[in-house]
C-alpha positions in Angstrom: -41.1 -47.7 1.0 -39.9 -44.7 -1.0 -42.4 -42.5 -2.6 -43.1 -43.2 -6.0 -43.7 -40.2 -8.4 -45.4 -40.0 -11.9 -42.3 -40.7 -13.7 -41.1 -43.6 -11.8 -44.4 -45.2 -12.1 -44.7 -44.6 -15.6 -41.3 -46.2 -16.2 -42.7 -49.2 -14.3 -45.6 -49.5 -16.8 -43.3 -49.3 -19.7 -41.1 -52.1 -18.3 -44.2 -54.3 -17.7 -45.1 -53.9 -21.5 -41.5 -54.7 -22.6 -41.8 -57.7 -20.2 -45.1 -58.7 -21.8 -46.7 -58.9 -18.3 -50.5 -58.2 -19.2 -51.7 -58.7 -15.7 -49.2 -56.0 -14.3 -49.7 -53.8 -17.4 -53.4 -53.6 -17.2 -53.7 -53.2 -13.5 -50.9 -50.2 -13.4 -52.7 -48.4 -16.3 -55.7 -48.3 -14.2 -54.1 -47.3 -11.0 -52.1 -44.6 -12.6 -54.9 -43.0 -14.3 -57.0 -43.0 -11.3 -54.6 -41.7 -9.1 -53.7 -38.7 -11.4 -57.4 -38.1 -12.6 -56.8 -38.0 -16.1 -59.3 -37.7 -18.9 -62.3 -39.8 -18.3 -62.0 -41.6 -21.7 -58.6 -42.8 -20.7 -59.6 -44.4 -17.7 -62.7 -46.0 -19.2 -60.5 -47.4 -21.9 -58.0 -48.8 -19.5 -60.9 -50.3 -17.8 -62.2 -52.1 -20.6 -58.8 -53.2 -21.6 -58.7 -55.0 -18.1 -62.0 -56.4 -18.5 -60.9 -57.7 -22.0 -57.8 -59.3 -20.4 -60.0 -60.8 -17.7 -62.3 -62.4 -20.1 -59.5 -63.9 -22.0 -58.1 -65.6 -19.1 -59.2 -69.4 -18.6 -59.3 -71.0 -15.1 -56.3 -73.1 -14.4 -54.0 -71.2 -16.9 -51.3 -69.1 -15.7 -51.9 -66.1 -18.4 -53.5 -65.7 -21.7 -52.2 -67.1 -25.1 -49.5 -65.3 -26.7 -51.6 -64.2 -29.6 -54.0 -62.5 -27.2 -51.3 -60.9 -25.0 -50.1 -59.3 -28.2 -53.5 -57.9 -28.8 -53.8 -56.6 -25.3 -50.2 -55.0 -24.9 -50.6 -53.4 -28.4 -53.8 -51.5 -27.0 -51.9 -50.8 -23.6 -49.0 -49.3 -25.7 -51.6 -46.8 -27.2 -52.9 -45.8 -24.0 -49.5 -45.8 -22.4 -48.1 -43.4 -25.4 -51.0 -41.0 -24.7 -50.8 -40.7 -20.9 -47.0 -40.3 -20.8 -47.4 -37.2 -23.2 -49.3 -35.4 -20.5 -47.7 -33.4 -17.7 -47.9 -34.1 -14.2 -48.1 -32.2 -11.0 -47.9 -34.4 -7.7 -51.0 -33.9 -5.6 -50.3 -31.7 -2.6 -51.3 -34.2 -0.3 -48.8 -36.6 -1.9 -46.1 -34.3 -1.1 -47.1 -33.1 2.3 -49.1 -36.0 4.3 -49.6 -38.9 2.3 -46.5 -41.0 2.8 -44.2 -42.5 5.3 -43.2 -39.9 7.6 -46.8 -39.6 8.9 -47.9 -42.6 11.0 -51.6 -43.7 10.8 -51.1 -46.0 13.8 -48.7 -46.2 16.7 -48.6 -49.1 19.1 -46.2 -48.8 22.3 -45.8 -51.5 24.6 -49.3 -53.3 24.0 -49.9 -56.4 26.1 -52.8 -58.8 26.2 -53.2 -61.4 28.8 -55.3 -64.6 28.6 -55.3 -66.5 31.9 -57.8 -69.1 30.6 -55.2 -70.0 27.8 -52.3 -71.2 30.1 -51.5 -67.6 31.3 -50.6 -66.9 27.4 -49.3 -63.1 27.4 -48.8 -61.1 24.0 -46.2 -58.6 24.2 -45.0 -55.9 24.9 -45.4 -55.2 21.2 -44.4 -51.9 19.8 -44.7 -50.9 16.2 -45.4 -47.7 13.8 -47.7 -48.4 10.7 -47.3 -45.7 8.0 -49.3 -44.8 5.1 -47.8 -46.3 1.7 -46.0 -49.2 3.8 -46.6 -52.8 4.3 -46.0 -54.5 7.5 -45.7 -58.3 8.0 -46.3 -60.5 11.1 -44.6 -63.7 11.3 -43.9 -66.6 13.6 -45.3 -70.1 14.3 -49.0 -70.8 14.8 -50.5 -70.1 18.3 -47.8 -67.2 18.8 -50.3 -64.2 18.9 -50.3 -63.0 15.4 -54.1 -63.2 15.3 -54.7 -61.6 18.9 -52.1 -58.6 17.7 -54.1 -58.1 14.6 -57.4 -58.0 16.2 -56.0 -55.5 18.6 -54.7 -53.3 16.2 -58.2 -53.3 14.3 -59.8 -52.4 17.5 -61.6 -55.7 17.5 -60.1 -56.9 20.7 -59.3 -55.1 24.0 -55.7 -54.9 25.5 -54.4 -54.9 28.9 -51.9 -52.4 29.0 -49.9 -49.9 26.6 -50.8 -47.4 24.1 -52.5 -47.3 20.6 -52.6 -44.0 18.7 -54.3 -43.6 15.4 -53.8 -40.6 12.9 -55.8 -40.2 10.1 -56.1 -37.2 7.6 -53.9 -35.2 9.9 -55.8 -35.7 13.2 -55.4 -38.0 16.2 -58.7 -40.0 16.5 -59.7 -41.5 19.9 -63.3 -42.6 19.3 -63.6 -46.3 18.7 -66.4 -45.7 16.1 -64.3 -43.5 14.1 -61.3 -45.3 14.3 -62.8 -48.6 12.9 -64.7 -46.3 10.0 -61.0 -46.0 8.8 -59.8 -49.6 9.1 -60.7 -52.7 7.0 -60.1 -56.1 8.6 -60.1 -59.2 6.7 -60.0 -62.4 8.6 -58.7 -65.7 7.6 -62.1 -67.3 7.6 -64.4 -65.1 5.4 -68.1 -64.8 6.2 -70.6 -65.9 3.4 -72.9 -63.4 2.0 -76.2 -63.4 0.0 -76.8 -62.2 -3.7 -74.3 -61.5 -6.4 -70.8 -60.3 -5.9 -71.7 -57.1 -7.9 -74.7 -56.4 -5.5 -72.5 -56.8 -2.3 -69.8 -54.4 -3.8 -72.7 -51.8 -4.6 -74.0 -52.3 -1.1 -70.5 -51.8 0.6 -70.1 -48.6 -1.5 -73.5 -47.4 -0.4 -73.0 -47.8 3.1 -70.1 -45.7 2.9 -72.2 -42.7 1.2 -71.2 -43.6 -2.3 -74.2 -43.5 -4.5 -75.8 -42.9 -7.7 -73.5 -42.8 -11.0 -70.2 -42.6 -8.6 -71.5 -46.1 -6.9 -71.7 -47.6 -10.4 -68.4 -46.2 -11.6 -66.2 -47.3 -8.5 -67.8 -50.8 -8.6 -67.1 -51.3 -12.1 -63.5 -50.3 -11.6 -62.9 -52.5 -8.8 -64.5 -55.6 -10.3 -62.3 -55.5 -13.2 -59.1 -54.2 -11.3 -59.5 -57.1 -8.8 -59.8 -59.7 -11.7 -63.5 -60.4 -11.0 -65.0 -59.5 -14.3 -66.2 -63.2 -15.0 -67.6 -63.6 -11.6 -69.6 -60.2 -11.1 -72.8 -62.0 -11.1 -72.2 -65.1 -9.2 -72.7 -65.9 -5.5 -70.8 -66.8 -2.5 -70.8 -70.5 -3.0 -69.8 -70.2 -6.7 -66.5 -68.7 -6.0 -63.2 -70.4 -5.0 -61.3 -69.3 -1.9 -59.1 -67.2 -4.0 -61.8 -65.3 -5.4 -63.7 -64.8 -2.3 -60.5 -63.2 -1.1 -60.2 -60.8 -4.1 -63.9 -60.0 -3.3 -63.0 -58.9 0.1 -60.2 -56.6 -1.4 -62.5 -55.2 -3.8 -65.3 -54.6 -1.1 -62.4 -52.7 0.8 -61.3 -50.6 -2.4 -64.7 -49.0 -3.0 -64.6 -47.0 0.0 -60.7 -46.6 0.6 -59.8 -47.4 4.2 -56.6 -45.8 5.8 -55.5 -49.4 7.4 -55.9 -52.7 5.8 -55.6 -55.7 8.2 -55.1 -59.3 6.8 -55.2 -62.5 8.8 -53.2 -65.1 6.6 -54.4 -63.8 3.2 -52.1 -66.2 1.5 -53.0 -69.3 3.1 -55.5 -70.8 0.7 -54.1 -69.3 -2.7 -51.9 -71.1 -5.2 -48.5 -69.7 -6.2 -49.6 -67.4 -9.1 -52.5 -66.4 -6.9 -49.9 -65.5 -4.1 -47.8 -63.6 -6.3 -50.8 -61.7 -7.8 -52.3 -60.8 -4.5 -48.8 -59.5 -3.1 -48.9 -57.1 -6.0 -52.1 -55.9 -5.4 -51.2 -55.2 -2.0 -47.9 -53.2 -3.0 -50.3 -51.3 -5.4 -52.8 -50.4 -2.7 -50.1 -49.1 -0.3 -48.5 -47.0 -3.0 -51.6 -45.3 -4.3 -51.1 -41.5 -4.6 -54.9 -40.8 -4.3 -55.6 -43.3 -1.4 -52.5 -44.6 0.3 -53.1 -47.5 2.5 -50.9 -49.0 5.5 -51.0 -52.7 5.0 -50.5 -55.1 7.8 -50.7 -59.0 7.2 -49.7 -62.1 9.1 -48.7 -65.2 7.0 -46.8 -68.4 6.9 -45.4 -67.7 3.5 -42.3 -66.1 5.2 -40.1 -65.4 2.1 -42.8 -64.0 -0.2 -44.0 -61.7 2.9 -40.4 -60.6 3.4 -40.2 -59.8 -0.2 -43.0 -57.0 -0.2 -42.7 -56.0 3.3 -41.2 -52.8 4.6 -41.4 -53.6 8.3 -41.5 -57.0 9.9 -42.7 -58.2 13.4 -41.8 -61.6 14.8 -43.6 -63.3 17.4 -42.3 -66.2 19.7 -44.7 -67.4 22.3 -46.5 -64.0 22.4 -43.2 -62.3 22.9 -42.1 -59.6 20.0 -38.4 -60.7 19.2 -38.2 -58.2 16.5 -40.2 -55.3 15.3 -38.6 -52.9 12.9 -37.5 -52.2 9.2 -37.2 -55.2 6.9 -33.9 -53.9 5.5 -32.2 -53.4 9.0 -32.9 -56.8 10.3 -29.5 -58.5 11.1 -27.5 -55.8 9.5 -24.9 -55.7 12.5 -25.0 -59.8 12.3 -21.3 -61.3 12.9 -21.8 -64.0 10.1 -24.1 -65.2 7.3 -26.3 -68.1 7.3 -27.3 -70.1 4.2 -30.1 -72.8 3.8 -29.4 -75.7 1.0 -30.1 -79.1 0.0 -29.1 -81.4 -2.8 -27.3 -84.9 -3.3 -25.1 -84.5 -0.4 -25.3 -84.5 3.6 -23.8 -82.3 6.0 -21.3 -84.9 7.0 -20.1 -84.9 3.3 -19.7 -81.1 3.2 -17.9 -80.6 6.4 -14.3 -81.5 4.9 -15.0 -79.0 2.1 -15.2 -76.2 4.6 -12.7 -77.5 7.1 -10.5 -74.3 6.5 -13.5 -72.0 7.1 -15.2 -71.1 10.4 -18.5 -72.9 9.8 -21.1 -74.8 11.4 -23.7 -77.2 10.1 -27.2 -78.1 11.3 -30.1 -79.8 9.9 -33.7 -78.1 9.6 -36.2 -80.8 8.3 -35.1 -81.6 4.7 -32.4 -78.7 4.5 -29.0 -78.2 5.8 -28.4 -74.9 7.7 -24.8 -73.8 7.1 -23.6 -70.9 9.2 -20.3 -68.9 8.3 -18.3 -65.8 9.3 -19.3 -62.8 7.3 -16.5 -62.9 5.0 -18.0 -65.8 3.2 -20.7 -65.0 0.6 -23.2 -67.1 -1.1 -21.3 -67.1 -4.3 -18.3 -68.7 -2.4 -20.6 -71.5 -0.9 -22.2 -72.2 -4.4 -18.7 -72.2 -6.1 -17.3 -74.6 -3.7 -20.4 -77.1 -3.9 -20.4 -77.0 -8.0 -16.7 -77.2 -8.2 -16.7 -80.3 -6.2 -19.4 -81.9 -8.5 -22.4 -81.7 -6.1 -26.0 -81.3 -7.5 -27.8 -78.1 -5.7 -31.6 -78.8 -5.7 -32.3 -75.5 -3.2 -30.2 -72.7 -1.9 -31.1 -69.8 -0.2 -29.4 -67.0 1.8 -31.2 -66.4 4.7 -28.5 -63.9 6.4 -31.3 -61.3 6.6 -34.3 -63.2 7.0 -36.3 -63.7 10.1 -36.3 -67.5 9.1 -33.3 -67.6 11.2 -35.4 -66.9 14.4 -37.3 -70.0 13.6 -34.1 -72.1 14.2 -33.5 -70.8 17.7 
């Protein structure tokens, strides 16, 4: 993930306003003003605008009404024009140590064995987690994703290999200090007593954030995470999606260096998945408190879309660990996944002059070609022959190929 300076982030806010994206606009304004420590009144106004937006959203609706959106975006534009006129100097920590050239966690040939689980072995796994980056762990169920996450979070021992942690420019070896910088959110969340607000205040307090500062940071994260309408509710009154948002809010009040998430998208609807992934990118990209995010998920394409790095596990073995944009760059051919009013047998004559292979994968057809054949070529041939396409995806550089092996 490349570093995002003030000019680039301002251009993204402007684009979200133009595209009438109220959720992204209100979030981005809050994040930008917080990161660059601008006029306190600007931050308060941005927080109140986000609170207003949250109050206008109705459960079950994808967004607010068009009329309400116009009012929110008009106020957002006023705030944006004001902060755009300021002069910005990137913080020294942003330029020197906050971003990807400085790893926060390095794993080398880590192995974990379970003799009581049919001699299951995880690893060897090697990876590097960096501030400002998102790392996704993918693979079928039961292949070691949760085990790896728990090892990296120092919640589970490992047998051989090396784990190194570097926080604030120093290597840390004591477990207590390491855990002090890592937030782990499991797939099955634990319940709590009291209200959501009270629990956030408590989370801030145990991290030595007290008094007026405690109130301000809790107020900020409640509205930033879309919890304005739920602040005074208890655990049993929240849906799965908002329980996850609470866990992320609890993390945001104390700003860990590493955020570890086990299947965070599992119980979310499509809109909630998209918004949570946007939040992960914003957390990672923070100038003031950049985070290294590592998560496991079965939502393969969604994770690949936001991930800087990817780890693919099969039967505990690490088949790939590296940059997402480097996966299959040296491939010999392309791979396409498609479905429609056709069978692979019907398509074979269309591609008889091309070097292609067909296979079935559930309800889709897998078409393997040499690299000279592009997605546009396949689509053009199908359309020109009168076929209706229901689904098409180029998976030439997706780890989904590994699921087919």
